[in-house]
C-alpha positions as CSV (number, residue, x, y, z in Angstrom):
1,M,96.4,-0.5,-34.3
2,T,96.3,-3.1,-31.7
3,N,94.4,-6.2,-31.6
4,S,91.8,-4.9,-29.1
5,D,91.1,-1.9,-31.3
6,A,90.7,-4.1,-34.2
7,R,88.0,-6.1,-32.3
8,M,86.0,-3.0,-31.3
9,H,85.9,-1.7,-34.8
10,C,85.0,-4.9,-36.4
11,P,81.5,-5.3,-37.7
12,R,81.2,-8.9,-36.4
13,H,81.5,-7.4,-32.7
14,R,79.2,-4.5,-33.2
15,T,76.1,-6.7,-34.4
16,P,75.3,-8.5,-31.0
17,R,75.4,-5.1,-29.2
18,R,73.0,-3.4,-31.7
19,A,70.5,-6.3,-31.4
20,F,70.6,-6.0,-27.6
21,V,69.9,-2.2,-27.9
22,A,67.1,-2.8,-30.3
23,L,65.5,-5.4,-28.1
24,C,65.6,-3.3,-25.1
25,W,64.0,-0.4,-26.9
26,I,61.2,-2.7,-28.1
27,A,60.6,-4.2,-24.7
28,F,60.2,-0.7,-23.1
29,A,58.6,1.1,-26.2
30,A,55.9,-1.5,-26.9
31,P,53.9,-1.0,-23.9
32,V,54.0,2.9,-24.3
33,L,52.7,2.5,-27.8
34,A,50.0,0.0,-26.8
35,Q,48.7,2.5,-24.2
36,S,48.6,5.5,-26.6
37,E,46.6,3.4,-29.1
38,A,44.2,2.2,-26.4
39,A,43.7,5.8,-25.3
40,S,43.1,7.0,-28.7
41,A,40.4,4.2,-29.5
42,D,37.0,4.6,-28.2
43,P,36.2,2.9,-24.8
44,P,33.8,0.0,-24.8
45,R,30.2,0.9,-24.1
46,S,28.0,-0.8,-21.6
47,F,24.7,-2.7,-22.5
48,L,22.9,0.2,-20.5
49,S,24.6,3.0,-22.3
50,L,23.5,1.3,-25.6
51,L,20.0,1.2,-24.4
52,V,20.0,4.7,-23.4
53,R,21.6,6.0,-26.7
54,G,19.3,4.0,-28.9
55,A,15.9,4.3,-27.1
56,E,14.8,7.9,-27.9
57,A,11.0,8.9,-27.8
58,P,9.5,5.4,-28.2
59,G,11.9,3.8,-25.8
60,L,11.2,6.5,-23.2
61,I,7.5,5.8,-23.5
62,I,8.1,2.0,-23.1
63,V,10.2,2.8,-20.0
64,I,7.5,5.0,-18.4
65,M,4.8,2.2,-19.1
66,S,7.4,-0.4,-17.5
67,V,7.5,1.6,-14.2
68,I,3.7,1.9,-14.2
69,A,3.5,-2.0,-14.8
70,V,6.1,-2.7,-12.0
71,A,4.0,-0.2,-9.6
72,F,0.9,-2.2,-10.3
73,V,2.6,-5.6,-9.6
74,V,4.0,-4.2,-6.3
75,E,0.7,-2.9,-5.2
76,H,-1.1,-6.0,-6.0
77,F,1.3,-8.3,-3.9
78,I,0.9,-5.8,-1.0
79,T,-3.0,-5.6,-1.0
80,I,-4.0,-9.0,-2.4
81,R,-3.1,-11.5,0.3
82,R,-4.7,-14.0,2.5
83,A,-4.2,-11.6,5.5
84,T,-6.2,-9.0,3.6
85,M,-8.7,-11.2,1.9
86,A,-9.7,-14.2,4.1
87,P,-7.7,-13.9,7.4
88,A,-7.9,-17.2,9.3
89,A,-7.9,-15.4,12.8
90,E,-10.8,-13.2,11.8
91,I,-12.7,-16.2,10.5
92,E,-12.3,-18.0,13.7
93,Q,-13.2,-15.1,15.8
94,T,-16.4,-14.6,13.8
95,R,-17.3,-18.1,14.2
96,G,-16.9,-17.9,17.9
97,L,-19.1,-14.9,18.2
98,I,-21.7,-16.6,16.1
99,E,-21.7,-19.9,18.2
100,G,-22.1,-17.5,21.3
101,R,-25.1,-15.6,19.8
102,K,-23.3,-12.4,20.1
103,F,-24.6,-11.1,16.8
104,K,-24.4,-7.3,17.6
105,E,-20.6,-7.5,18.7
106,C,-19.9,-9.7,15.7
107,L,-21.5,-7.3,13.3
108,D,-19.6,-4.3,14.8
109,R,-16.3,-6.2,14.6
110,L,-16.9,-7.0,11.0
111,R,-17.8,-3.5,10.0
112,G,-14.4,-2.2,11.4
113,S,-12.5,-4.6,9.2
114,R,-11.5,-3.9,5.6
115,S,-10.9,-7.7,4.6
116,M,-13.1,-9.1,1.9
117,F,-14.5,-11.7,4.2
118,A,-15.6,-9.1,6.6
119,Q,-17.4,-7.2,3.9
120,L,-19.0,-10.3,2.8
121,M,-20.4,-11.3,6.3
122,T,-21.4,-7.7,6.9
123,A,-23.7,-7.7,3.8
124,G,-25.0,-11.1,4.9
125,L,-25.8,-10.1,8.4
126,Q,-27.4,-7.0,7.4
127,H,-30.0,-8.9,5.4
128,G,-30.8,-11.3,8.2
129,R,-34.3,-9.9,8.7
130,H,-35.2,-10.9,5.2
131,G,-34.3,-14.6,5.6
132,F,-31.6,-17.0,4.9
133,E,-31.9,-16.9,1.3
134,A,-31.7,-13.1,1.1
135,M,-28.5,-13.4,3.3
136,H,-27.0,-15.9,0.9
137,E,-27.9,-13.7,-2.1
138,A,-26.3,-10.6,-0.5
139,V,-22.9,-12.5,0.1
140,D,-22.9,-13.7,-3.6
141,E,-23.5,-10.2,-5.0
142,T,-20.9,-8.6,-2.7
143,A,-18.4,-11.3,-3.7
144,L,-19.0,-10.7,-7.4
145,A,-18.5,-6.9,-7.0
146,W,-15.1,-7.6,-5.2
147,S,-13.9,-10.1,-7.7
148,S,-14.8,-7.6,-10.5
149,R,-13.2,-4.8,-9.1
150,L,-10.0,-6.8,-8.5
151,F,-10.1,-8.2,-11.8
152,R,-10.4,-4.8,-13.4
153,R,-7.2,-3.6,-11.5
154,A,-5.2,-6.6,-12.8
155,E,-6.5,-6.0,-16.3
156,Y,-4.1,-2.9,-16.5
157,L,-1.2,-5.2,-16.7
158,N,-2.7,-6.9,-19.7
159,V,-3.2,-3.7,-21.4
160,L,0.3,-2.6,-20.7
161,G,1.8,-6.0,-21.8
162,N,-0.1,-5.9,-25.2
163,L,0.9,-2.2,-25.9
164,G,4.7,-3.0,-25.2
165,P,5.1,-5.0,-28.5
166,L,3.3,-2.2,-30.4
167,M,5.4,0.6,-29.0
168,G,8.4,-1.5,-29.9
169,L,7.2,-1.9,-33.4
170,L,6.7,1.9,-33.7
171,G,10.3,2.3,-32.7
172,T,11.3,-0.2,-35.3
173,V,9.4,1.5,-38.1
174,L,11.0,4.9,-37.1
175,G,14.4,3.4,-37.1
176,M,14.2,1.9,-40.5
177,I,12.6,5.1,-41.8
178,R,15.8,6.9,-40.5
179,A,18.0,4.3,-42.0
180,F,16.5,4.7,-45.5
181,N,16.5,8.5,-45.3
182,E,20.3,8.3,-44.6
183,M,20.7,6.1,-47.7
184,Q,18.8,8.4,-49.8
185,A,20.7,11.4,-48.6
186,T,24.0,9.9,-49.6
187,H,22.7,8.7,-52.9
188,G,23.8,5.1,-52.1
189,A,27.3,6.1,-51.0
190,Y,26.4,5.7,-47.4
191,K,28.8,4.2,-44.7
192,T,28.1,1.8,-41.9
193,E,28.0,4.5,-39.3
194,D,25.3,6.5,-41.3
195,L,22.9,3.5,-40.8
196,A,23.9,2.7,-37.3
197,G,21.6,5.1,-35.6
198,G,18.5,4.0,-37.5
199,I,19.2,0.4,-36.8
200,S,20.0,1.0,-33.2
201,L,16.6,2.9,-32.8
202,A,14.8,-0.2,-34.3
203,L,16.6,-2.9,-32.4
204,V,16.5,-1.2,-28.9
205,N,12.9,-0.3,-29.1
206,T,11.9,-3.8,-30.1
207,F,14.0,-5.2,-27.3
208,L,12.3,-2.9,-24.8
209,G,8.8,-3.6,-26.0
210,L,9.2,-7.3,-25.9
211,G,10.6,-7.0,-22.3
212,L,7.5,-5.0,-21.3
213,A,5.3,-7.6,-22.9
214,I,6.9,-10.6,-21.1
215,V,6.8,-8.8,-17.7
216,G,3.3,-7.5,-18.1
217,L,1.5,-10.6,-19.5
218,G,3.3,-12.9,-17.2
219,F,2.3,-11.0,-14.0
220,F,-1.2,-10.5,-15.4
221,A,-1.8,-14.3,-15.4
222,I,-0.2,-14.6,-11.8
223,C,-2.3,-11.7,-10.6
224,R,-5.6,-13.2,-12.0
225,N,-5.0,-16.5,-10.4
226,R,-4.3,-14.9,-6.9
227,V,-7.4,-12.9,-7.1
228,D,-9.4,-15.8,-8.2
229,R,-8.0,-18.0,-5.3
230,Y,-8.5,-15.6,-2.5
231,S,-11.8,-14.5,-3.6
232,V,-13.1,-18.1,-3.7
233,E,-11.6,-18.6,-0.1
234,A,-13.3,-15.5,1.3
235,R,-16.6,-16.5,-0.3
236,A,-16.4,-20.0,0.8
237,A,-15.7,-19.0,4.4
238,A,-18.7,-16.5,4.5
239,I,-21.1,-19.1,3.0
240,E,-20.0,-21.7,5.7
241,L,-20.7,-19.4,8.5
242,L,-24.1,-18.4,7.1
243,E,-25.1,-22.1,7.5
244,Y,-25.6,-21.3,11.3
245,F,-28.5,-19.1,10.2
246,R,-30.2,-21.8,8.0
247,P,-33.7,-22.7,9.5
248,A,-34.2,-26.0,10.7
249,A,-36.2,-28.2,8.3
250,V,-39.5,-29.5,9.5
251,S,-41.4,-32.6,8.4
252,A,-45.0,-31.3,8.3
253,T,-46.1,-28.7,6.1
254,P,-46.7,-25.4,7.9
255,G,-50.5,-24.4,8.4
256,A,-51.8,-27.9,7.6
257,P,-53.9,-29.6,10.4
258,A,-52.3,-32.4,12.2
259,P,-53.8,-35.7,11.0
260,S,-56.0,-37.5,13.5
261,P,-54.9,-40.7,15.0
262,A,-56.7,-43.8,13.7
263,P,-59.2,-45.4,15.9
264,A,-58.0,-48.4,17.8
265,P,-59.5,-51.5,16.5
266,H,-62.3,-53.0,18.6
267,P,-62.0,-56.9,19.3
268,A,-64.5,-59.0,17.4
269,P,-67.6,-60.4,19.6
270,V,-67.0,-63.9,20.6
271,A,-70.3,-66.2,20.4
272,V,-70.9,-68.2,23.6
273,V,-72.3,-71.7,23.0
274,P,-74.1,-73.4,25.9
275,S,-72.7,-76.6,26.8
276,R,-75.1,-79.7,26.7
277,K,-75.5,-81.6,29.9
278,A,-75.1,-85.3,29.7
């Protein structure tokens, strides 16, 4: 056996070669093994998928109520605006017509408008034959009717906002009932996944109910303030224009006879004393 053959069969020279082969195998095989393990594991779920899986019937009702609340909010911001309640251009146009004493044209223009200011002025001008006080009272009554109607529409947000936590609490109770039923069915030998469904139902519905309450009650306060502000502006503009019809104040009482002027004082007679002649 030659020296080269002896070196090839020597264990001392085989060890580095085997170590190199093992390292190469680990370097190429490790990513493959990691990918296979990741494929076998469950993919991570998004937050939306967790809500969908855990909502069930109470959560579906809360979602429907949330859609209704959003619809009320959008409708409010479209209809309750200064342009639809007390438009500045319409107020100035009405003022010009009243100052020009074009009352019939003014009333016709106001009847064709759907703003709150136009409705208030129409009610006031229609009672013009009954006097200024009747016009003022008609404007106040119409303004009260408008404000009440708008406040009632905003009240639905308050109702939905208060029902949200109650529906969430209903889902919480149903979830806890389901979890305890699973514990009873397994006679105490339950696993974590056995309780996961009930706990998920409880927490997801609580989350949805609180979200509805925050949105509903928050926008309810905003909508009430907007209704109050624009209603006050429309009424103030109408009352200001009604001042053109206030009768002028008179100093004397109507129907009373005018006081007769006092007689002019006569000069006192002067006595003439005759002078004595010297």
